[in-house]
NUSEMI-731133 format. One record per residue: residue number from 1; residue in three letters; x, y negated, z negated of N, C-alpha, C in turn. Coordinates in steps of 0.2 Angstrom, whole numbers, plus 5000, padded with zeros to 4 digits. Example, Ala and Ser with C-alpha at 12.3 -4.5 7.8 and 13.67 -1.06 7.14 Angstrom:
BEGIN
1,ala,5066,5028,4961,5062,5022,4961,5066,5016,4961
2,ser,5064,5011,4965,5068,5005,4964,5064,5000,4961
***
This chain:
BEGIN
1,unk,5120,5063,5039,5121,5059,5037,5122,5053,5040
2,unk,5119,5049,5043,5123,5041,5043,5125,5037,5037
3,unk,5131,5035,5039,5133,5030,5033,5135,5025,5036
4,unk,5136,5019,5031,5139,5011,5036,5140,5007,5031
5,unk,5146,5006,5033,5150,5002,5027,5146,4994,5027
6,unk,5146,4992,5023,5144,4983,5020,5150,4976,5026
7,unk,5145,4973,5029,5150,4968,5032,5147,4961,5028
8,unk,5149,4957,5030,5147,4951,5028,5150,4946,5024
9,unk,5149,4942,5019,5148,4938,5014,5146,4940,5007
10,unk,5149,4936,5003,5143,4936,4996,5136,4932,4998
11,unk,5135,4931,5001,5128,4926,5001,5124,4932,5005
12,unk,5126,4936,5011,5123,4941,5015,5129,4949,5017
13,unk,5126,4954,5013,5132,4958,5015,5126,4961,5019
14,unk,5129,4965,5027,5124,4969,5032,5126,4975,5033
15,unk,5122,4979,5030,5123,4988,5036,5120,4990,5041
16,unk,5121,4992,5046,5119,4994,5051,5119,5002,5050
17,unk,5114,5004,5058,5116,5011,5058,5114,5011,5066
18,unk,5118,5012,5067,5117,5013,5076,5117,5021,5077
19,unk,5120,5024,5075,5113,5033,5076,5108,5033,5073
20,unk,5105,5028,5072,5100,5032,5067,5094,5029,5074
21,unk,5087,5032,5074,5083,5031,5078,5079,5026,5076
22,unk,5077,5026,5070,5072,5022,5067,5075,5017,5062
23,unk,5078,5019,5057,5083,5013,5052,5088,5008,5057
24,unk,5085,5002,5055,5090,4998,5058,5096,4995,5052
25,unk,5093,4993,5047,5098,4990,5044,5095,4988,5037
26,unk,5099,4988,5033,5100,4985,5026,5104,4979,5025
27,unk,5102,4975,5021,5106,4967,5018,5106,4968,5012
28,unk,5108,4965,5009,5108,4963,5001,5109,4954,5001
29,unk,5105,4951,5001,5103,4942,5001,5105,4942,4994
30,unk,5110,4935,4992,5110,4930,4987,5109,4924,4990
31,unk,5104,4922,4991,5099,4916,4994,5104,4909,4992
32,unk,5106,4904,4993,5108,4896,4994,5099,4896,4992
33,unk,5100,4890,4988,5092,4887,4985,5092,4879,4989
34,unk,5086,4878,4996,5085,4883,4998,5090,4888,5003
35,unk,5085,4892,5007,5085,4898,5010,5081,4899,5017
36,unk,5086,4905,5022,5081,4906,5028,5085,4910,5031
37,unk,5080,4916,5032,5082,4921,5036,5079,4923,5041
38,unk,5079,4927,5046,5074,4927,5050,5073,4936,5055
39,unk,5069,4937,5055,5067,4946,5052,5071,4948,5061
40,unk,5070,4947,5067,5071,4949,5072,5066,4954,5074
41,unk,5070,4961,5080,5063,4964,5080,5064,4972,5078
42,unk,5063,4968,5069,5063,4975,5067,5058,4971,5061
43,unk,5053,4976,5056,5049,4978,5055,5054,4976,5046
44,unk,5049,4974,5042,5055,4971,5036,5053,4973,5029
45,unk,5055,4977,5024,5053,4978,5017,5057,4973,5014
46,unk,5053,4971,5009,5059,4964,5004,5058,4968,4996
47,unk,5063,4969,4993,5063,4971,4986,5066,4964,4984
48,unk,5064,4961,4980,5068,4956,4973,5069,4961,4970
49,unk,5078,4962,4969,5081,4967,4965,5083,4961,4957
50,unk,5082,4956,4958,5085,4952,4952,5080,4944,4954
51,unk,5079,4939,4946,5078,4932,4949,5070,4932,4952
52,unk,5070,4925,4954,5064,4923,4954,5063,4916,4959
53,unk,5058,4917,4963,5061,4912,4967,5054,4911,4971
54,unk,5054,4907,4974,5048,4905,4977,5050,4907,4985
55,unk,5044,4911,4988,5047,4912,4993,5041,4913,5000
56,unk,5042,4911,5004,5038,4909,5010,5039,4912,5017
57,unk,5034,4919,5019,5035,4922,5025,5030,4919,5032
58,unk,5035,4917,5036,5030,4913,5041,5026,4907,5037
59,unk,5019,4906,5037,5016,4900,5036,5013,4903,5028
60,unk,5015,4908,5026,5012,4912,5020,5017,4909,5014
61,unk,5013,4907,5010,5017,4905,5003,5017,4908,4995
62,unk,5022,4913,4994,5018,4917,4986,5025,4910,4981
63,unk,5023,4907,4978,5027,4904,4972,5027,4908,4967
64,unk,5034,4907,4963,5037,4911,4958,5037,4918,4957
65,unk,5038,4923,4962,5039,4929,4966,5046,4932,4959
66,unk,5044,4938,4958,5050,4939,4954,5050,4936,4945
67,unk,5052,4946,4943,5052,4944,4935,5059,4947,4932
68,unk,5061,4950,4936,5065,4956,4932,5072,4953,4933
69,unk,5077,4954,4929,5084,4951,4930,5090,4956,4932
70,unk,5088,4963,4933,5090,4968,4934,5088,4971,4939
71,unk,5088,4975,4944,5084,4979,4945,5082,4985,4942
72,unk,5085,4986,4934,5086,4991,4931,5079,4990,4925
73,unk,5076,4984,4927,5074,4979,4921,5067,4977,4922
74,unk,5062,4982,4925,5054,4981,4926,5054,4983,4932
75,unk,5044,4981,4935,5043,4983,4940,5046,4979,4944
76,unk,5046,4984,4954,5046,4979,4958,5042,4975,4960
77,unk,5043,4971,4965,5041,4965,4968,5041,4964,4974
78,unk,5037,4966,4982,5041,4967,4986,5035,4961,4992
79,unk,5038,4960,4998,5037,4956,5003,5037,4961,5010
80,unk,5030,4960,5013,5032,4965,5020,5031,4959,5026
81,unk,5036,4961,5031,5037,4954,5037,5036,4959,5043
82,unk,5033,4957,5048,5032,4959,5053,5041,4957,5058
83,unk,5040,4960,5061,5046,4958,5065,5046,4950,5068
84,unk,5052,4947,5070,5052,4941,5074,5048,4936,5066
85,unk,5049,4936,5063,5046,4931,5056,5051,4927,5052
86,unk,5051,4922,5050,5054,4919,5049,5053,4919,5038
87,unk,5059,4920,5036,5056,4921,5027,5063,4916,5024
88,unk,5057,4914,5019,5061,4907,5017,5061,4907,5009
89,unk,5066,4906,5007,5068,4905,4999,5071,4901,4997
90,unk,5067,4897,4991,5068,4890,4987,5066,4891,4978
91,unk,5068,4886,4974,5067,4885,4969,5070,4891,4962
92,unk,5074,4894,4967,5076,4899,4962,5081,4903,4964
93,unk,5084,4908,4961,5092,4913,4962,5089,4918,4960
94,unk,5095,4925,4963,5095,4930,4962,5096,4934,4967
95,unk,5093,4941,4969,5096,4946,4973,5092,4950,4977
96,unk,5090,4945,4983,5083,4952,4987,5089,4959,4992
97,unk,5084,4963,4993,5087,4967,4996,5082,4969,5001
98,unk,5084,4968,5008,5081,4969,5014,5081,4975,5018
99,unk,5077,4980,5018,5076,4985,5024,5072,4985,5030
100,unk,5075,4987,5035,5074,4986,5043,5073,4990,5046
101,unk,5066,4992,5048,5067,4997,5054,5064,4995,5063
102,unk,5065,5000,5066,5062,4999,5072,5056,5002,5072
103,unk,5050,4998,5076,5042,5002,5077,5045,5006,5083
104,unk,5037,5010,5084,5037,5015,5091,5035,5007,5094
105,unk,5036,5012,5101,5034,5008,5106,5025,5005,5105
106,unk,5025,4999,5109,5018,4996,5106,5012,4998,5112
107,unk,5009,4998,5109,5004,5005,5115,5000,4998,5118
108,unk,4997,5000,5124,4995,4996,5131,4990,4987,5126
109,unk,4992,4982,5127,4990,4977,5124,4983,4978,5121
110,unk,4979,4975,5119,4972,4977,5114,4971,4969,5119
111,unk,4963,4971,5120,4959,4966,5123,4951,4966,5117
112,unk,4949,4961,5121,4943,4960,5117,4943,4958,5109
113,unk,4939,4962,5106,4937,4963,5099,4944,4966,5096
114,unk,4946,4969,5099,4952,4976,5096,4958,4970,5096
115,unk,4958,4965,5102,4962,4960,5099,4964,4957,5094
116,unk,4958,4955,5092,4958,4949,5087,4958,4953,5080
117,unk,4956,4961,5078,4959,4964,5073,4965,4963,5070
118,unk,4970,4964,5076,4979,4963,5073,4980,4956,5073
119,unk,4978,4951,5072,4979,4944,5066,4973,4940,5065
120,unk,4974,4934,5060,4969,4932,5058,4968,4928,5065
121,unk,4960,4928,5062,4956,4925,5067,4951,4919,5066
122,unk,4950,4912,5067,4944,4911,5064,4944,4908,5056
123,unk,4952,4905,5052,4953,4906,5046,4947,4902,5041
124,unk,4945,4904,5037,4940,4899,5033,4943,4894,5029
125,unk,4941,4888,5029,4947,4883,5026,4946,4885,5019
126,unk,4950,4886,5015,4952,4884,5008,4948,4890,5006
127,unk,4948,4897,5009,4949,4902,5007,4954,4906,5008
128,unk,4959,4907,5014,4965,4909,5015,4962,4917,5017
129,unk,4955,4918,5020,4952,4924,5023,4952,4922,5032
130,unk,4951,4926,5033,4948,4926,5042,4944,4932,5039
131,unk,4943,4931,5048,4936,4937,5051,4937,4941,5057
132,unk,4936,4948,5056,4940,4955,5057,4931,4954,5065
133,unk,4934,4955,5069,4927,4956,5070,4926,4965,5073
134,unk,4927,4968,5071,4928,4973,5074,4924,4978,5065
135,unk,4925,4974,5058,4922,4977,5054,4917,4971,5052
136,unk,4915,4968,5054,4912,4959,5050,4913,4958,5046
137,unk,4918,4959,5044,4920,4955,5037,4925,4950,5038
138,unk,4927,4946,5029,4930,4940,5031,4937,4944,5025
139,unk,4943,4943,5026,4948,4948,5025,4953,4945,5023
140,unk,4960,4944,5017,4961,4941,5015,4967,4941,5023
141,unk,4970,4934,5024,4975,4933,5030,4980,4938,5031
142,unk,4981,4941,5022,4988,4944,5023,4988,4953,5024
143,unk,4981,4953,5025,4978,4961,5028,4979,4963,5034
144,unk,4979,4957,5040,4981,4958,5046,4988,4962,5048
145,unk,4989,4966,5052,4995,4971,5054,5001,4966,5058
146,unk,4999,4960,5059,5005,4953,5060,5005,4950,5055
147,unk,5001,4953,5048,5004,4943,5046,5009,4946,5039
148,unk,5011,4942,5037,5018,4946,5029,5012,4945,5026
149,unk,5015,4950,5020,5011,4949,5014,5014,4951,5008
150,unk,5014,4949,5003,5016,4950,4996,5013,4956,4994
151,unk,5017,4961,4988,5014,4965,4987,5015,4965,4981
152,unk,5013,4964,4975,5015,4963,4971,5014,4972,4965
153,unk,5019,4969,4959,5018,4978,4955,5011,4979,4954
154,unk,5003,4975,4952,4997,4980,4955,4996,4985,4959
155,unk,4999,4981,4964,4996,4985,4969,5001,4993,4971
156,unk,5005,4993,4969,5010,5000,4967,5006,5006,4961
157,unk,5007,5011,4965,5010,5017,4962,5013,5020,4959
158,unk,5011,5021,4952,5020,5025,4946,5017,5031,4947
159,unk,5021,5035,4949,5020,5042,4951,5026,5047,4950
160,unk,5024,5052,4942,5031,5054,4937,5033,5062,4941
161,unk,5039,5060,4942,5043,5065,4945,5048,5068,4940
162,unk,5045,5074,4936,5049,5075,4930,5048,5069,4924
163,unk,5055,5068,4924,5056,5066,4918,5057,5057,4919
164,unk,5057,5056,4928,5056,5051,4931,5049,5047,4934
165,unk,5052,5039,4936,5044,5038,4938,5047,5033,4944
166,unk,5042,5033,4950,5042,5032,4955,5038,5026,4959
167,unk,5042,5023,4959,5037,5017,4960,5036,5018,4968
168,unk,5029,5016,4969,5026,5019,4974,5027,5010,4981
169,unk,5032,5008,4984,5031,5000,4984,5028,4999,4993
170,unk,5027,5003,4996,5023,5003,5002,5022,5010,5004
171,unk,5013,5012,5003,5014,5018,5003,5013,5021,5010
172,unk,5012,5026,5014,5013,5029,5020,5006,5026,5023
173,unk,5001,5024,5021,4994,5023,5022,4993,5015,5023
174,unk,5000,5010,5020,4999,5004,5022,5000,5001,5031
175,unk,4998,4997,5031,4997,4994,5037,5006,4993,5041
176,unk,5011,4994,5039,5018,4994,5042,5018,4999,5047
177,unk,5021,5000,5052,5021,5001,5059,5023,5010,5057
178,unk,5030,5010,5052,5034,5013,5053,5037,5015,5045
179,unk,5037,5009,5040,5039,5010,5034,5036,5015,5029
180,unk,5040,5015,5025,5036,5018,5017,5041,5017,5014
181,unk,5040,5014,5006,5045,5013,5001,5046,5015,4996
182,unk,5049,5018,4992,5050,5019,4985,5055,5020,4982
183,unk,5053,5017,4977,5059,5013,4971,5060,5018,4963
184,unk,5063,5019,4964,5066,5023,4957,5071,5022,4952
185,unk,5072,5020,4945,5077,5022,4941,5080,5029,4939
186,unk,5087,5032,4941,5089,5037,4937,5092,5037,4932
187,unk,5090,5040,4928,5093,5039,4920,5102,5043,4924
188,unk,5105,5041,4919,5113,5044,4918,5113,5053,4917
189,unk,5115,5054,4920,5115,5063,4923,5110,5066,4928
190,unk,5106,5063,4926,5099,5067,4929,5099,5065,4937
191,unk,5095,5070,4941,5094,5069,4949,5088,5068,4949
192,unk,5089,5065,4956,5081,5064,4959,5083,5067,4965
193,unk,5076,5073,4966,5078,5076,4973,5070,5075,4978
194,unk,5070,5071,4981,5066,5067,4986,5061,5075,4987
195,unk,5062,5081,4990,5058,5086,4989,5051,5086,4983
196,unk,5054,5082,4978,5049,5083,4970,5047,5079,4972
197,unk,5045,5073,4975,5042,5067,4973,5035,5067,4977
198,unk,5030,5066,4973,5023,5067,4976,5020,5065,4981
199,unk,5015,5068,4986,5012,5064,4992,5018,5059,4996
200,unk,5027,5064,4996,5031,5058,4999,5027,5056,5007
201,unk,5029,5052,5008,5025,5050,5015,5031,5056,5022
202,unk,5029,5057,5026,5031,5060,5032,5034,5056,5034
203,unk,5041,5057,5037,5046,5052,5039,5051,5056,5043
204,unk,5053,5053,5052,5058,5057,5053,5067,5053,5047
205,unk,5066,5050,5047,5072,5047,5044,5070,5045,5035
206,unk,5077,5044,5032,5076,5041,5027,5082,5036,5024
207,unk,5078,5031,5025,5087,5026,5022,5089,5026,5014
208,unk,5093,5026,5013,5094,5028,5005,5099,5022,5002
209,unk,5095,5017,4997,5102,5014,4994,5103,5015,4987
210,unk,5108,5014,4986,5108,5015,4981,5115,5013,4975
211,unk,5112,5010,4969,5117,5004,4964,5118,5012,4958
212,unk,5123,5011,4959,5126,5017,4952,5134,5014,4950
213,unk,5136,5017,4947,5142,5018,4944,5148,5016,4952
214,unk,5146,5019,4957,5151,5017,4962,5151,5011,4967
215,unk,5146,5005,4963,5144,5001,4966,5138,5002,4972
216,unk,5138,4996,4976,5132,5000,4981,5133,5004,4987
217,unk,5128,5007,4987,5129,5013,4994,5124,5014,4998
218,unk,5125,5012,5003,5118,5014,5008,5119,5020,5014
219,unk,5115,5025,5017,5115,5029,5020,5108,5030,5024
220,unk,5107,5034,5030,5102,5037,5032,5104,5044,5034
221,unk,5097,5047,5029,5097,5054,5033,5092,5056,5037
222,unk,5092,5062,5042,5086,5064,5042,5086,5071,5041
223,unk,5089,5074,5036,5086,5080,5032,5082,5076,5026
224,unk,5077,5073,5028,5075,5070,5020,5072,5076,5014
225,unk,5069,5082,5015,5067,5084,5010,5075,5088,5007
226,unk,5081,5086,5008,5087,5089,5005,5090,5083,5002
227,unk,5089,5080,5003,5090,5074,4999,5090,5073,4991
228,unk,5096,5070,4990,5096,5071,4982,5101,5066,4979
229,unk,5099,5061,4973,5103,5058,4969,5105,5059,4962
230,unk,5111,5060,4960,5113,5061,4955,5116,5056,4952
231,unk,5114,5054,4946,5116,5044,4941,5124,5050,4938
232,unk,5126,5044,4937,5135,5046,4934,5135,5046,4927
233,unk,5140,5042,4924,5136,5039,4917,5133,5035,4916
234,unk,5130,5031,4921,5124,5027,4920,5117,5026,4922
235,unk,5115,5024,4924,5108,5024,4926,5111,5022,4935
236,unk,5107,5026,4939,5109,5022,4944,5100,5020,4950
237,unk,5100,5015,4951,5096,5013,4954,5094,5015,4963
238,unk,5090,5017,4964,5086,5020,4972,5083,5017,4975
239,unk,5084,5015,4980,5077,5015,4986,5077,5020,4994
240,unk,5071,5022,4993,5070,5030,4997,5067,5023,5006
241,unk,5067,5024,5010,5065,5018,5014,5065,5023,5019
242,unk,5057,5028,5020,5056,5030,5025,5055,5029,5032
243,unk,5056,5030,5038,5054,5027,5045,5052,5032,5047
244,unk,5048,5030,5052,5045,5036,5057,5038,5041,5055
245,unk,5034,5036,5054,5027,5036,5049,5025,5045,5055
246,unk,5026,5051,5051,5021,5058,5054,5015,5057,5055
***
């Protein structure tokens, strides 16, 4: 297990994992209004833990995102951010969790039609769609691998694990190069075993974020199948960010 202390202030706390191959950092952000971060050289999964914000990833805006008052109440809303993307918030308050992972080495630079499939091409005015020459289809601009994307609850599977419900925020077949993400609330006294999660994404590492009786705890584990979280006298909120897709 690779643990990490939090550093920073009330606005932005950060934990980094120097000994991990894929998992780079976790951040807890309580944005000012407005506020701005940039992802750097990692791809990032964003979860709105509490509050409602207008969110902007790069040049794409998603108004009034997030609806729960705490991470224990309601379904998740997420955003995927590619590396080196500006992420802005405004018209809101609350708390946001950002989980960053290193991508595998980039393949040789695509050329011709394959290159155009990686980023939006020829946007259709007023439609938020761009042309993908590899399929001949007009796709939402957010569908391209290099584009930020909003993931509302309707995009997420709900998977029963005994008496628990796992929210699959980023599935293994999502466009992210390395990240897959699950969220679950573990009732008081109950235990979540990662090996019991159906269709668990194959991964080399898992970043485990827990909010429970002892406050916020974050670590990286390489023995993914042996990870378990037991809630104490109160429920625990758990995020599993799998990195290094199998």
